[in-house]
C-alpha positions as MATLAB code, in Angstrom:
seq = 'MALEVKKIQSLSAQAIENLKAIEKIGGLEHLAQLSDELKKAMADEEQLRAVSPMLPPYFAELRKNLGFLLGTAKALQTHGVNRTKDIQGLLDQLSHIK';
ca = [
      22.067   -6.521  -25.493;
      22.211   -3.687  -23.276;
      21.325   -3.889  -19.388;
      18.481   -1.677  -18.797;
      19.200   -0.112  -15.478;
      16.449    2.294  -15.021;
      14.348   -0.595  -16.692;
      15.242   -3.289  -14.134;
      14.847   -0.545  -11.317;
      11.432    0.703  -12.309;
       9.857   -2.947  -12.524;
      11.808   -4.034   -9.605;
      10.076   -1.212   -7.489;
       6.739   -2.220   -8.975;
       7.293   -5.743   -7.993;
       8.396   -4.978   -4.475;
       4.993   -2.980   -4.331;
       3.269   -6.553   -5.210;
       5.120   -8.381   -2.924;
       4.236   -6.054   -0.004;
       0.389   -6.574   -1.108;
       0.838  -10.382   -0.944;
       2.859   -9.996    2.325;
      -0.718   -8.772    3.920;
      -2.527  -11.443    3.088;
      -4.789  -11.881    5.859;
      -8.434  -12.169    7.325;
      -8.095  -15.652    7.194;
      -8.728  -16.707   10.952;
     -12.514  -17.531    9.692;
     -11.542  -20.101    7.822;
      -9.025  -21.646   10.606;
     -12.095  -21.188   12.829;
     -14.141  -23.148   10.816;
     -11.414  -25.677   10.141;
     -11.408  -26.004   14.249;
     -15.262  -26.147   14.626;
     -15.444  -29.095   11.924;
     -12.462  -31.247   13.549;
     -14.760  -30.794   16.958;
     -17.673  -31.846   14.878;
     -16.043  -34.424   13.374;
     -15.221  -35.926   17.318;
     -18.859  -37.441   17.466;
     -18.801  -39.203   14.205;
     -22.042  -41.083   15.283;
     -23.944  -37.799   15.809;
     -22.943  -36.619   12.435;
     -23.794  -39.769   10.611;
     -27.231  -39.585   12.523;
     -27.562  -36.484   10.575;
     -26.516  -37.725    7.547;
     -23.830  -40.096    6.280;
     -22.275  -38.141    4.182;
     -21.514  -35.507    6.814;
     -17.905  -37.038    7.993;
     -16.371  -37.596    4.684;
     -17.483  -34.206    3.620;
     -16.115  -32.622    6.732;
     -12.840  -34.198    6.508;
     -12.512  -33.346    2.801;
     -13.376  -29.704    3.475;
     -11.040  -29.796    6.230;
      -8.370  -31.060    4.318;
      -8.854  -28.497    1.578;
      -9.023  -25.775    4.222;
      -5.592  -26.845    5.699;
      -4.101  -26.833    2.209;
      -5.560  -23.537    1.641;
      -4.139  -22.034    4.890;
      -1.042  -23.390    4.220;
      -0.809  -22.404    1.099;
      -1.476  -18.623    2.098;
       1.029  -18.752    4.890;
       3.797  -20.000    2.420;
       2.706  -17.185   -0.129;
       3.174  -14.600    2.680;
       6.568  -16.072    3.424;
       7.697  -16.063   -0.280;
       6.787  -12.402   -0.304;
       8.623  -11.394    2.269;
      11.683  -13.108    1.045;
      11.161  -12.341   -2.476;
      10.620   -8.683   -1.343;
      14.351   -8.741    0.353;
      15.816  -10.454   -2.828;
      14.567   -7.442   -4.607;
      15.969   -5.164   -2.803;
      19.387   -6.489   -2.766;
      18.909   -6.395   -6.577;
      18.028   -3.047   -6.440;
      20.865   -2.138   -3.953;
      23.456   -3.802   -6.629;
      22.200   -1.712   -9.331;
      22.149    1.506   -7.444;
      26.161    1.453   -8.041;
      25.681    1.410  -11.597;
      25.408    4.265  -13.962;
];
């Protein structure tokens, strides 16, 4: 099996473009703000229960899921940055092969 340097270089360049898009994931500040507001609302559980007994557990579950989503997005951004560096290193190594 021959090493297809040009193909790997081409795919690597395209992959870096994909990773750059992942790095730019943003616009999630409203999700963070919603999570914060739910937390504030949960501070007065009595008032929530007065509106509906289902609100406290619903708010708690929603906050947990929002936290997971925000953490996943942040991890994905970090992976995007790190994998871009890895692939750039690969391209640097391949640039020496003729």
